[in-house]
N, CA, C, O and the ligand as a Tripos MOL2 file, in Angstrom:
@<TRIPOS>MOLECULE
protein
  289   287    73     0     0
PROTEIN
NO_CHARGES

@<TRIPOS>ATOM
      1 N           0.0100    8.9670   -3.1340 N.3       1 MET1
      2 CA         -0.4350    7.5860   -2.8930 C.3       1 MET1
      3 C           0.5140    6.6170   -3.5800 C.2       1 MET1
      4 O           1.0050    6.8760   -4.6780 O.2       1 MET1
      5 N           0.7610    5.5080   -2.9200 N.am      2 LYS2
      6 CA          1.6420    4.4790   -3.4630 C.3       2 LYS2
      7 C           0.8680    3.1700   -3.5070 C.2       2 LYS2
      8 O          -0.2250    3.0610   -2.9520 O.2       2 LYS2
      9 N           1.4440    2.1880   -4.1680 N.am      3 ALA3
     10 CA          0.8500    0.8610   -4.1370 C.3       3 ALA3
     11 C           1.9670   -0.1560   -4.0790 C.2       3 ALA3
     12 O           3.0730    0.0890   -4.5610 O.2       3 ALA3
     13 N           1.6740   -1.2860   -3.4930 N.am      4 ALA4
     14 CA          2.6840   -2.3170   -3.3660 C.3       4 ALA4
     15 C           2.0430   -3.6910   -3.3570 C.2       4 ALA4
     16 O           0.9000   -3.8750   -2.9390 O.2       4 ALA4
     17 N           2.8190   -4.6390   -3.8290 N.am      5 GLN5
     18 CA          2.4100   -6.0300   -3.7300 C.3       5 GLN5
     19 C           2.9080   -6.5180   -2.3740 C.2       5 GLN5
     20 O           4.0810   -6.3470   -2.0420 O.2       5 GLN5
     21 N           2.0350   -7.1130   -1.6070 N.am      6 ILE6
     22 CA          2.4110   -7.5240   -0.2530 C.3       6 ILE6
     23 C           2.2240   -9.0260   -0.0520 C.2       6 ILE6
     24 O           1.5600   -9.6950   -0.8440 O.2       6 ILE6
     25 N           2.8160   -9.5370    1.0090 N.am      7 CYS7
     26 CA          2.5850  -10.9220    1.4130 C.3       7 CYS7
     27 C           1.2040  -11.0090    2.0320 C.2       7 CYS7
     28 O           0.9460  -10.4140    3.0790 O.2       7 CYS7
     29 N           0.3320  -11.7380    1.3980 N.am      8 GLY8
     30 CA         -1.0140  -11.8720    1.9220 C.3       8 GLY8
     31 C          -1.2100  -13.2430    2.5280 C.2       8 GLY8
     32 O          -0.4520  -13.6720    3.3970 O.2       8 GLY8
     33 N          -2.2370  -13.9220    2.0570 N.am      9 ASN9
     34 CA         -2.5600  -15.2530    2.5530 C.3       9 ASN9
     35 C          -1.8220  -16.3080    1.7300 C.2       9 ASN9
     36 O          -2.3010  -16.7290    0.6770 O.2       9 ASN9
     37 N          -0.6580  -16.7310    2.2130 N.am     10 LEU10
     38 CA          0.1800  -17.6520    1.4440 C.3      10 LEU10
     39 C          -0.4180  -19.0520    1.3660 C.2      10 LEU10
     40 O           0.0120  -19.8720    0.5550 O.2      10 LEU10
     41 N          -1.3950  -19.3180    2.1960 N.am     11 ALA11
     42 CA         -2.0420  -20.6290    2.1800 C.3      11 ALA11
     43 C          -3.0790  -20.7310    1.0570 C.2      11 ALA11
     44 O          -3.5760  -21.8140    0.7470 O.2      11 ALA11
     45 N          -3.3900  -19.5920    0.4620 N.am     12 SER12
     46 CA         -4.4010  -19.5820   -0.5870 C.3      12 SER12
     47 C          -3.8630  -20.1380   -1.8990 C.2      12 SER12
     48 O          -2.6620  -20.0770   -2.1590 O.2      12 SER12
     49 N          -4.7470  -20.6740   -2.7170 N.am     13 ASP13
     50 CA         -4.3540  -21.1610   -4.0450 C.3      13 ASP13
     51 C          -4.3540  -20.0330   -5.0610 C.2      13 ASP13
     52 O          -3.8380  -20.1770   -6.1690 O.2      13 ASP13
     53 N          -4.9330  -18.9190   -4.6750 N.am     14 ASP14
     54 CA         -5.1320  -17.8030   -5.5740 C.3      14 ASP14
     55 C          -3.9760  -16.8040   -5.4520 C.2      14 ASP14
     56 O          -3.7400  -16.2640   -4.3720 O.2      14 ASP14
     57 N          -3.2600  -16.5570   -6.5440 N.am     15 THR15
     58 CA         -2.1170  -15.6280   -6.5090 C.3      15 THR15
     59 C          -2.5250  -14.2410   -6.0260 C.2      15 THR15
     60 O          -1.7630  -13.5580   -5.3410 O.2      15 THR15
     61 N          -3.7380  -13.8360   -6.3950 N.am     16 ASP16
     62 CA         -4.2020  -12.5170   -5.9710 C.3      16 ASP16
     63 C          -4.3640  -12.4270   -4.4530 C.2      16 ASP16
     64 O          -4.2880  -11.3410   -3.8770 O.2      16 ASP16
     65 N          -4.5850  -13.5610   -3.8220 N.am     17 GLU17
     66 CA         -4.7000  -13.5650   -2.3600 C.3      17 GLU17
     67 C          -3.3440  -13.8000   -1.7090 C.2      17 GLU17
     68 O          -3.1060  -13.3390   -0.5930 O.2      17 GLU17
     69 N          -2.4600  -14.5080   -2.3890 N.am     18 GLN18
     70 CA         -1.1130  -14.7490   -1.8460 C.3      18 GLN18
     71 C          -0.3190  -13.4500   -1.8260 C.2      18 GLN18
     72 O           0.3230  -13.1070   -0.8330 O.2      18 GLN18
     73 N          -0.3800  -12.7410   -2.9450 N.am     19 TYR19
     74 CA          0.3580  -11.4820   -3.0720 C.3      19 TYR19
     75 C          -0.5480  -10.3870   -3.6140 C.2      19 TYR19
     76 O          -0.4070   -9.9670   -4.7620 O.2      19 TYR19
     77 N          -1.4610   -9.9370   -2.8030 N.am     20 PRO20
     78 CA         -2.3830   -8.8960   -3.2720 C.3      20 PRO20
     79 C          -1.6660   -7.5550   -3.4460 C.2      20 PRO20
     80 O          -0.6720   -7.2840   -2.7720 O.2      20 PRO20
     81 N          -2.1720   -6.7310   -4.3430 N.am     21 VAL21
     82 CA         -1.6530   -5.3770   -4.5080 C.3      21 VAL21
     83 C          -2.5880   -4.4150   -3.7850 C.2      21 VAL21
     84 O          -3.7880   -4.3740   -4.0540 O.2      21 VAL21
     85 N          -2.0270   -3.6530   -2.8760 N.am     22 VAL22
     86 CA         -2.8490   -2.7400   -2.0840 C.3      22 VAL22
     87 C          -2.2640   -1.3310   -2.1320 C.2      22 VAL22
     88 O          -1.0940   -1.1410   -2.4640 O.2      22 VAL22
     89 N          -3.0840   -0.3660   -1.8020 N.am     23 ALA23
     90 CA         -2.6600    1.0310   -1.8000 C.3      23 ALA23
     91 C          -2.1210    1.4130   -0.4210 C.2      23 ALA23
     92 O          -2.6090    0.9440    0.6070 O.2      23 ALA23
     93 N          -1.1100    2.2710   -0.4260 N.am     24 TYR24
     94 CA         -0.5970    2.8460    0.8210 C.3      24 TYR24
     95 C          -0.4320    4.3430    0.6530 C.2      24 TYR24
     96 O          -0.1160    4.8200   -0.4370 O.2      24 TYR24
     97 N          -0.6440    5.0800    1.7240 N.am     25 CYS25
     98 CA         -0.3130    6.4980    1.6630 C.3      25 CYS25
     99 C           1.2100    6.6190    1.6720 C.2      25 CYS25
    100 O           1.8980    5.6720    2.0540 O.2      25 CYS25
    101 N           1.7400    7.7550    1.2630 N.am     26 ASP26
    102 CA          3.1930    7.9260    1.1660 C.3      26 ASP26
    103 C           3.8930    7.6270    2.4870 C.2      26 ASP26
    104 O           4.9680    7.0290    2.5220 O.2      26 ASP26
    105 N           3.2590    8.0570    3.5650 N.am     27 GLU27
    106 CA          3.8380    7.8970    4.8940 C.3      27 GLU27
    107 C           4.0160    6.4260    5.2860 C.2      27 GLU27
    108 O           5.0950    6.0090    5.7060 O.2      27 GLU27
    109 N           2.9500    5.6600    5.1400 N.am     28 CYS28
    110 CA          3.0050    4.2400    5.5030 C.3      28 CYS28
    111 C           3.9310    3.4880    4.5640 C.2      28 CYS28
    112 O           4.6470    2.5750    4.9760 O.2      28 CYS28
    113 N           3.9080    3.8790    3.3050 N.am     29 PHE29
    114 CA          4.7590    3.2100    2.3260 C.3      29 PHE29
    115 C           6.2270    3.3620    2.7080 C.2      29 PHE29
    116 O           6.9920    2.3980    2.6860 O.2      29 PHE29
    117 N           6.6030    4.5760    3.0550 N.am     30 GLU30
    118 CA          7.9910    4.8470    3.4470 C.3      30 GLU30
    119 C           8.3710    4.0640    4.6930 C.2      30 GLU30
    120 O           9.4530    3.4820    4.7790 O.2      30 GLU30
    121 N           7.4560    4.0620    5.6590 N.am     31 ARG31
    122 CA          7.6950    3.3490    6.9100 C.3      31 ARG31
    123 C           7.8990    1.8540    6.6340 C.2      31 ARG31
    124 O           8.7850    1.2230    7.2090 O.2      31 ARG31
    125 N           7.0770    1.3080    5.7560 N.am     32 LEU32
    126 CA          7.1620   -0.1170    5.4580 C.3      32 LEU32
    127 C           8.4240   -0.4450    4.6700 C.2      32 LEU32
    128 O           9.0370   -1.4920    4.8770 O.2      32 LEU32
    129 N           8.8130    0.4540    3.7630 N.am     33 MET33
    130 CA         10.0260    0.2210    2.9950 C.3      33 MET33
    131 C          11.2430    0.2230    3.9180 C.2      33 MET33
    132 O          12.1790   -0.5520    3.7210 O.2      33 MET33
    133 N          11.2250    1.0940    4.9200 N.am     34 LEU34
    134 CA         12.3430    1.1790    5.8650 C.3      34 LEU34
    135 C          12.4130   -0.0460    6.7710 C.2      34 LEU34
    136 O          13.4480   -0.3170    7.3800 O.2      34 LEU34
    137 N          11.3100   -0.7830    6.8580 N.am     35 ALA35
    138 CA         11.2850   -1.9670    7.7130 C.3      35 ALA35
    139 C          12.1450   -3.0960    7.1290 C.2      35 ALA35
    140 O          12.4060   -4.0960    7.7990 O.2      35 ALA35
    141 N          12.5770   -2.9270    5.8920 N.am     36 GLY36
    142 CA         13.4890   -3.8930    5.2800 C.3      36 GLY36
    143 C          12.9260   -5.2920    5.2550 C.2      36 GLY36
    144 O          11.8390   -5.5260    4.7260 O.2      36 GLY36
    145 N          13.6670   -6.2280    5.8310 N.am     37 GLU37
    146 CA         13.2630   -7.6300    5.7560 C.3      37 GLU37
    147 C          11.9830   -7.9190    6.5250 C.2      37 GLU37
    148 O          11.3020   -8.9090    6.2570 O.2      37 GLU37
    149 N          11.6580   -7.0550    7.4790 N.am     38 ASP38
    150 CA         10.4310   -7.2490    8.2450 C.3      38 ASP38
    151 C           9.2090   -6.7220    7.5020 C.2      38 ASP38
    152 O           8.0720   -6.9430    7.9180 O.2      38 ASP38
    153 N           9.4550   -6.0290    6.4070 N.am     39 SER39
    154 CA          8.3630   -5.4120    5.6700 C.3      39 SER39
    155 C           7.5070   -6.4670    4.9820 C.2      39 SER39
    156 O           8.0050   -7.5040    4.5420 O.2      39 SER39
    157 N           6.2220   -6.1870    4.8980 N.am     40 VAL40
    158 CA          5.3180   -7.0870    4.1800 C.3      40 VAL40
    159 C           5.3830   -6.8300    2.6750 C.2      40 VAL40
    160 O           4.8540   -7.6100    1.8830 O.2      40 VAL40
    161 N           6.0390   -5.7260    2.2830 N.am     41 ILE41
    162 CA          6.0680   -5.3580    0.8700 C.3      41 ILE41
    163 C           7.0040   -6.2600    0.0700 C.2      41 ILE41
    164 O           8.1690   -6.4440    0.4210 O.2      41 ILE41
    165 N           6.4670   -6.8130   -1.0060 N.am     42 VAL42
    166 CA          7.2530   -7.6670   -1.8890 C.3      42 VAL42
    167 C           7.7990   -6.8500   -3.0550 C.2      42 VAL42
    168 O           8.9660   -6.9740   -3.4270 O.2      42 VAL42
    169 N           6.9400   -6.0190   -3.6200 N.am     43 ASN43
    170 CA          7.2780   -5.2290   -4.7990 C.3      43 ASN43
    171 C           6.5710   -3.8920   -4.7430 C.2      43 ASN43
    172 O           5.4340   -3.7940   -4.2820 O.2      43 ASN43
    173 N           7.2570   -2.8630   -5.2170 N.am     44 GLU44
    174 CA          6.5570   -1.5940   -5.3840 C.3      44 GLU44
    175 C           5.8880   -1.6130   -6.7520 C.2      44 GLU44
    176 O           6.4960   -2.0480   -7.7300 O.2      44 GLU44
    177 N           4.6660   -1.1550   -6.8330 N.am     45 VAL45
    178 CA          4.0090   -1.0180   -8.1300 C.3      45 VAL45
    179 C           3.4800    0.4030   -8.2360 C.2      45 VAL45
    180 O           3.3110    1.0780   -7.2210 O.2      45 VAL45
    181 N           3.2170    0.8630   -9.4500 N.am     46 SER46
    182 CA          2.7030    2.2230   -9.5450 C.3      46 SER46
    183 C           1.2210    2.2400   -9.1990 C.2      46 SER46
    184 O           0.4550    1.3610   -9.5920 O.2      46 SER46
    185 N           0.8520    3.2550   -8.4610 N.am     47 TYR47
    186 CA         -0.5070    3.3470   -7.9540 C.3      47 TYR47
    187 C          -1.5090    3.6110   -9.0710 C.2      47 TYR47
    188 O          -1.3070    4.4670   -9.9320 O.2      47 TYR47
    189 N          -2.5790    2.8580   -9.0250 N.am     48 GLU48
    190 CA         -3.6990    3.1010   -9.9320 C.3      48 GLU48
    191 C          -4.9720    3.1380   -9.1020 C.2      48 GLU48
    192 O          -5.0330    2.5720   -8.0110 O.2      48 GLU48
    193 N          -5.9760    3.8030   -9.6250 N.am     49 ALA49
    194 CA         -7.2350    3.9430   -8.8890 C.3      49 ALA49
    195 C          -7.8360    2.5850   -8.5270 C.2      49 ALA49
    196 O          -8.5450    2.4580   -7.5290 O.2      49 ALA49
    197 N          -7.5480    1.5820   -9.3400 N.am     50 SER50
    198 CA         -8.1140    0.2460   -9.0860 C.3      50 SER50
    199 C          -7.5720   -0.3850   -7.8020 C.2      50 SER50
    200 O          -8.1220   -1.3710   -7.3120 O.2      50 SER50
    201 N          -6.4980    0.1830   -7.2640 N.am     51 HIS51
    202 CA         -5.9500   -0.3520   -6.0160 C.3      51 HIS51
    203 C          -6.7310    0.1350   -4.8070 C.2      51 HIS51
    204 O          -6.4420   -0.2450   -3.6720 O.2      51 HIS51
    205 N          -7.7200    0.9780   -5.0610 N.am     52 GLY52
    206 CA         -8.5260    1.5100   -3.9720 C.3      52 GLY52
    207 C          -8.0380    2.8950   -3.6040 C.2      52 GLY52
    208 O          -6.9250    3.2840   -3.9580 O.2      52 GLY52
    209 N          -8.8730    3.6420   -2.8890 N.am     53 ASP53
    210 CA         -8.4840    5.0230   -2.5740 C.3      53 ASP53
    211 C          -8.1870    5.1920   -1.0930 C.2      53 ASP53
    212 O          -8.2280    6.3020   -0.5630 O.2      53 ASP53
    213 N          -7.8860    4.0680   -0.4250 N.am     54 GLU54
    214 CA         -7.6470    4.1240    1.0030 C.3      54 GLU54
    215 C          -6.3700    3.3700    1.3520 C.2      54 GLU54
    216 O          -6.1150    2.2840    0.8300 O.2      54 GLU54
    217 N          -5.5680    3.9590    2.2420 N.am     55 CYS55
    218 CA         -4.3310    3.3040    2.6750 C.3      55 CYS55
    219 C          -4.6550    1.9900    3.3830 C.2      55 CYS55
    220 O          -5.5160    1.9370    4.2610 O.2      55 CYS55
    221 N          -3.9550    0.9390    2.9860 N.am     56 HIS56
    222 CA         -4.1760   -0.3900    3.5540 C.3      56 HIS56
    223 C          -3.7950   -0.4310    5.0360 C.2      56 HIS56
    224 O          -4.2950   -1.2650    5.7910 O.2      56 HIS56
    225 N          -2.9170    0.4690    5.4380 N.am     57 SER57
    226 CA         -2.3990    0.4370    6.8000 C.3      57 SER57
    227 C          -3.1380    1.3840    7.7440 C.2      57 SER57
    228 O          -3.5660    0.9730    8.8220 O.2      57 SER57
    229 N          -3.2920    2.6480    7.3480 N.am     58 CYS58
    230 CA         -3.8700    3.6230    8.2800 C.3      58 CYS58
    231 C          -5.2260    4.1570    7.8240 C.2      58 CYS58
    232 O          -5.8270    4.9800    8.5140 O.2      58 CYS58
    233 N          -5.7070    3.7030    6.6870 N.am     59 GLU59
    234 CA         -7.0270    4.0800    6.1740 C.3      59 GLU59
    235 C          -7.1250    5.5420    5.7410 C.2      59 GLU59
    236 O          -8.2210    6.0700    5.5560 O.2      59 GLU59
    237 N          -5.9800    6.1850    5.5820 N.am     60 LYS60
    238 CA         -5.9940    7.5310    5.0120 C.3      60 LYS60
    239 C          -6.4080    7.4170    3.5470 C.2      60 LYS60
    240 O          -5.9670    6.5050    2.8470 O.2      60 LYS60
    241 N          -7.2430    8.3280    3.0840 N.am     61 THR61
    242 CA         -7.6990    8.2580    1.6950 C.3      61 THR61
    243 C          -6.8720    9.1650    0.7930 C.2      61 THR61
    244 O          -6.1320   10.0270    1.2660 O.2      61 THR61
    245 N          -7.0070    8.9590   -0.4970 N.am     62 VAL62
    246 CA         -6.3440    9.7940   -1.4850 C.3      62 VAL62
    247 C          -6.6940   11.2530   -1.2430 C.2      62 VAL62
    248 O          -5.8460   12.1410   -1.3200 O.2      62 VAL62
    249 N          -7.9560   11.4690   -0.9520 N.am     63 GLU63
    250 CA         -8.4560   12.8180   -0.6950 C.3      63 GLU63
    251 C          -7.8100   13.4280    0.5580 C.2      63 GLU63
    252 O          -7.4000   14.5890    0.5510 O.2      63 GLU63
    253 N          -7.7270   12.6380    1.6250 N.am     64 ASP64
    254 CA         -7.0790   13.1170    2.8580 C.3      64 ASP64
    255 C          -5.6430   13.5260    2.5740 C.2      64 ASP64
    256 O          -5.1650   14.5580    3.0440 O.2      64 ASP64
    257 N          -4.9680   12.6890    1.7930 N.am     65 GLU65
    258 CA         -3.5590   12.9300    1.5190 C.3      65 GLU65
    259 C          -3.3910   14.2020    0.6810 C.2      65 GLU65
    260 O          -2.4800   14.9990    0.9060 O.2      65 GLU65
    261 N          -4.2880   14.3680   -0.2830 N.am     66 ARG66
    262 CA         -4.2280   15.5470   -1.1380 C.3      66 ARG66
    263 C          -4.4230   16.8220   -0.3060 C.2      66 ARG66
    264 O          -3.7050   17.8070   -0.4790 O.2      66 ARG66
    265 N          -5.3960   16.7820    0.5880 N.am     67 LEU67
    266 CA         -5.6770   17.9460    1.4360 C.3      67 LEU67
    267 C          -4.4800   18.2670    2.3170 C.2      67 LEU67
    268 O          -4.1320   19.4310    2.5160 O.2      67 LEU67
    269 N          -3.8450   17.2020    2.8500 N.am     68 GLU68
    270 CA         -2.6770   17.3770    3.6970 C.3      68 GLU68
    271 C          -1.5470   18.0580    2.9420 C.2      68 GLU68
    272 O          -0.8930   18.9670    3.4530 O.2      68 GLU68
    273 N          -1.3320   17.6030    1.7220 N.am     69 GLN69
    274 CA         -0.2240   18.1350    0.9350 C.3      69 GLN69
    275 C          -0.5000   19.5620    0.4740 C.2      69 GLN69
    276 O           0.4180   20.3740    0.3540 O.2      69 GLN69
    277 N          -1.7580   19.8550    0.2190 N.am     70 GLU70
    278 CA         -2.1110   21.2170   -0.1700 C.3      70 GLU70
    279 C          -1.9560   22.1730    0.9950 C.2      70 GLU70
    280 O          -1.6100   23.3410    0.8190 O.2      70 GLU70
    281 N          -2.2190   21.6580    2.1960 N.am     71 GLY71
    282 CA         -2.1830   22.4960    3.3910 C.3      71 GLY71
    283 C          -0.7760   22.8350    3.8340 C.2      71 GLY71
    284 O          -0.5940   23.7480    4.6400 O.2      71 GLY71
    285 N           0.2210   22.1340    3.3360 N.am     72 SER72
    286 CA          1.5700   22.3670    3.8270 C.3      72 SER72
    287 C           2.3500   23.3340    2.9530 C.2      72 SER72
    288 O           3.5100   23.6300    3.2420 O.2      72 SER72
    289 ZN         -1.1840    5.1030    5.5960 Zn       73 ZN73
@<TRIPOS>BOND
     1     1     2 1
     2     2     3 1
     3     3     4 2
     4     3     5 am
     5     5     6 1
     6     6     7 1
     7     7     8 2
     8     7     9 am
     9     9    10 1
    10    10    11 1
    11    11    12 2
    12    11    13 am
    13    13    14 1
    14    14    15 1
    15    15    16 2
    16    15    17 am
    17    17    18 1
    18    18    19 1
    19    19    20 2
    20    19    21 am
    21    21    22 1
    22    22    23 1
    23    23    24 2
    24    23    25 am
    25    25    26 1
    26    26    27 1
    27    27    28 2
    28    27    29 am
    29    29    30 1
    30    30    31 1
    31    31    32 2
    32    31    33 am
    33    33    34 1
    34    34    35 1
    35    35    36 2
    36    35    37 am
    37    37    38 1
    38    38    39 1
    39    39    40 2
    40    39    41 am
    41    41    42 1
    42    42    43 1
    43    43    44 2
    44    43    45 am
    45    45    46 1
    46    46    47 1
    47    47    48 2
    48    47    49 am
    49    49    50 1
    50    50    51 1
    51    51    52 2
    52    51    53 am
    53    53    54 1
    54    54    55 1
    55    55    56 2
    56    55    57 am
    57    57    58 1
    58    58    59 1
    59    59    60 2
    60    59    61 am
    61    61    62 1
    62    62    63 1
    63    63    64 2
    64    63    65 am
    65    65    66 1
    66    66    67 1
    67    67    68 2
    68    67    69 am
    69    69    70 1
    70    70    71 1
    71    71    72 2
    72    71    73 am
    73    73    74 1
    74    74    75 1
    75    75    76 2
    76    75    77 am
    77    77    78 1
    78    78    79 1
    79    79    80 2
    80    79    81 am
    81    81    82 1
    82    82    83 1
    83    83    84 2
    84    83    85 am
    85    85    86 1
    86    86    87 1
    87    87    88 2
    88    87    89 am
    89    89    90 1
    90    90    91 1
    91    91    92 2
    92    91    93 am
    93    93    94 1
    94    94    95 1
    95    95    96 2
    96    95    97 am
    97    97    98 1
    98    98    99 1
    99    99   100 2
   100    99   101 am
   101   101   102 1
   102   102   103 1
   103   103   104 2
   104   103   105 am
   105   105   106 1
   106   106   107 1
   107   107   108 2
   108   107   109 am
   109   109   110 1
   110   110   111 1
   111   111   112 2
   112   111   113 am
   113   113   114 1
   114   114   115 1
   115   115   116 2
   116   115   117 am
   117   117   118 1
   118   118   119 1
   119   119   120 2
   120   119   121 am
   121   121   122 1
   122   122   123 1
   123   123   124 2
   124   123   125 am
   125   125   126 1
   126   126   127 1
   127   127   128 2
   128   127   129 am
   129   129   130 1
   130   130   131 1
   131   131   132 2
   132   131   133 am
   133   133   134 1
   134   134   135 1
   135   135   136 2
   136   135   137 am
   137   137   138 1
   138   138   139 1
   139   139   140 2
   140   139   141 am
   141   141   142 1
   142   142   143 1
   143   143   144 2
   144   143   145 am
   145   145   146 1
   146   146   147 1
   147   147   148 2
   148   147   149 am
   149   149   150 1
   150   150   151 1
   151   151   152 2
   152   151   153 am
   153   153   154 1
   154   154   155 1
   155   155   156 2
   156   155   157 am
   157   157   158 1
   158   158   159 1
   159   159   160 2
   160   159   161 am
   161   161   162 1
   162   162   163 1
   163   163   164 2
   164   163   165 am
   165   165   166 1
   166   166   167 1
   167   167   168 2
   168   167   169 am
   169   169   170 1
   170   170   171 1
   171   171   172 2
   172   171   173 am
   173   173   174 1
   174   174   175 1
   175   175   176 2
   176   175   177 am
   177   177   178 1
   178   178   179 1
   179   179   180 2
   180   179   181 am
   181   181   182 1
   182   182   183 1
   183   183   184 2
   184   183   185 am
   185   185   186 1
   186   186   187 1
   187   187   188 2
   188   187   189 am
   189   189   190 1
   190   190   191 1
   191   191   192 2
   192   191   193 am
   193   193   194 1
   194   194   195 1
   195   195   196 2
   196   195   197 am
   197   197   198 1
   198   198   199 1
   199   199   200 2
   200   199   201 am
   201   201   202 1
   202   202   203 1
   203   203   204 2
   204   203   205 am
   205   205   206 1
   206   206   207 1
   207   207   208 2
   208   207   209 am
   209   209   210 1
   210   210   211 1
   211   211   212 2
   212   211   213 am
   213   213   214 1
   214   214   215 1
   215   215   216 2
   216   215   217 am
   217   217   218 1
   218   218   219 1
   219   219   220 2
   220   219   221 am
   221   221   222 1
   222   222   223 1
   223   223   224 2
   224   223   225 am
   225   225   226 1
   226   226   227 1
   227   227   228 2
   228   227   229 am
   229   229   230 1
   230   230   231 1
   231   231   232 2
   232   231   233 am
   233   233   234 1
   234   234   235 1
   235   235   236 2
   236   235   237 am
   237   237   238 1
   238   238   239 1
   239   239   240 2
   240   239   241 am
   241   241   242 1
   242   242   243 1
   243   243   244 2
   244   243   245 am
   245   245   246 1
   246   246   247 1
   247   247   248 2
   248   247   249 am
   249   249   250 1
   250   250   251 1
   251   251   252 2
   252   251   253 am
   253   253   254 1
   254   254   255 1
   255   255   256 2
   256   255   257 am
   257   257   258 1
   258   258   259 1
   259   259   260 2
   260   259   261 am
   261   261   262 1
   262   262   263 1
   263   263   264 2
   264   263   265 am
   265   265   266 1
   266   266   267 1
   267   267   268 2
   268   267   269 am
   269   269   270 1
   270   270   271 1
   271   271   272 2
   272   271   273 am
   273   273   274 1
   274   274   275 1
   275   275   276 2
   276   275   277 am
   277   277   278 1
   278   278   279 1
   279   279   280 2
   280   279   281 am
   281   281   282 1
   282   282   283 1
   283   283   284 2
   284   283   285 am
   285   285   286 1
   286   286   287 1
   287   287   288 2
@<TRIPOS>SUBSTRUCTURE
     1 MET1         2 RESIDUE 1 A MET
     2 LYS2         6 RESIDUE 1 A LYS
     3 ALA3        10 RESIDUE 1 A ALA
     4 ALA4        14 RESIDUE 1 A ALA
     5 GLN5        18 RESIDUE 1 A GLN
     6 ILE6        22 RESIDUE 1 A ILE
     7 CYS7        26 RESIDUE 1 A CYS
     8 GLY8        30 RESIDUE 1 A GLY
     9 ASN9        34 RESIDUE 1 A ASN
    10 LEU10       38 RESIDUE 1 A LEU
    11 ALA11       42 RESIDUE 1 A ALA
    12 SER12       46 RESIDUE 1 A SER
    13 ASP13       50 RESIDUE 1 A ASP
    14 ASP14       54 RESIDUE 1 A ASP
    15 THR15       58 RESIDUE 1 A THR
    16 ASP16       62 RESIDUE 1 A ASP
    17 GLU17       66 RESIDUE 1 A GLU
    18 GLN18       70 RESIDUE 1 A GLN
    19 TYR19       74 RESIDUE 1 A TYR
    20 PRO20       78 RESIDUE 1 A PRO
    21 VAL21       82 RESIDUE 1 A VAL
    22 VAL22       86 RESIDUE 1 A VAL
    23 ALA23       90 RESIDUE 1 A ALA
    24 TYR24       94 RESIDUE 1 A TYR
    25 CYS25       98 RESIDUE 1 A CYS
    26 ASP26      102 RESIDUE 1 A ASP
    27 GLU27      106 RESIDUE 1 A GLU
    28 CYS28      110 RESIDUE 1 A CYS
    29 PHE29      114 RESIDUE 1 A PHE
    30 GLU30      118 RESIDUE 1 A GLU
    31 ARG31      122 RESIDUE 1 A ARG
    32 LEU32      126 RESIDUE 1 A LEU
    33 MET33      130 RESIDUE 1 A MET
    34 LEU34      134 RESIDUE 1 A LEU
    35 ALA35      138 RESIDUE 1 A ALA
    36 GLY36      142 RESIDUE 1 A GLY
    37 GLU37      146 RESIDUE 1 A GLU
    38 ASP38      150 RESIDUE 1 A ASP
    39 SER39      154 RESIDUE 1 A SER
    40 VAL40      158 RESIDUE 1 A VAL
    41 ILE41      162 RESIDUE 1 A ILE
    42 VAL42      166 RESIDUE 1 A VAL
    43 ASN43      170 RESIDUE 1 A ASN
    44 GLU44      174 RESIDUE 1 A GLU
    45 VAL45      178 RESIDUE 1 A VAL
    46 SER46      182 RESIDUE 1 A SER
    47 TYR47      186 RESIDUE 1 A TYR
    48 GLU48      190 RESIDUE 1 A GLU
    49 ALA49      194 RESIDUE 1 A ALA
    50 SER50      198 RESIDUE 1 A SER
    51 HIS51      202 RESIDUE 1 A HIS
    52 GLY52      206 RESIDUE 1 A GLY
    53 ASP53      210 RESIDUE 1 A ASP
    54 GLU54      214 RESIDUE 1 A GLU
    55 CYS55      218 RESIDUE 1 A CYS
    56 HIS56      222 RESIDUE 1 A HIS
    57 SER57      226 RESIDUE 1 A SER
    58 CYS58      230 RESIDUE 1 A CYS
    59 GLU59      234 RESIDUE 1 A GLU
    60 LYS60      238 RESIDUE 1 A LYS
    61 THR61      242 RESIDUE 1 A THR
    62 VAL62      246 RESIDUE 1 A VAL
    63 GLU63      250 RESIDUE 1 A GLU
    64 ASP64      254 RESIDUE 1 A ASP
    65 GLU65      258 RESIDUE 1 A GLU
    66 ARG66      262 RESIDUE 1 A ARG
    67 LEU67      266 RESIDUE 1 A LEU
    68 GLU68      270 RESIDUE 1 A GLU
    69 GLN69      274 RESIDUE 1 A GLN
    70 GLU70      278 RESIDUE 1 A GLU
    71 GLY71      282 RESIDUE 1 A GLY
    72 SER72      286 RESIDUE 1 A SER
    73 ZN73       289 GROUP 0 **** ****
């Protein structure tokens, strides 16, 4: 699991809404990083449980990802 600060609601007065930190599964994170300038990712941050246990993009959970990695 990864986490990243992304471009959120820039019209908001709240920094947490402008650049929220969300969780991504490894797959989506890599895909978004490769998107370069088109990517919504502003900064990579280290994943913590407080970022949630579900991928912001595909809704894969930490548990799903763990099972996938164990199965391979
Ligand atoms: Zn994902």
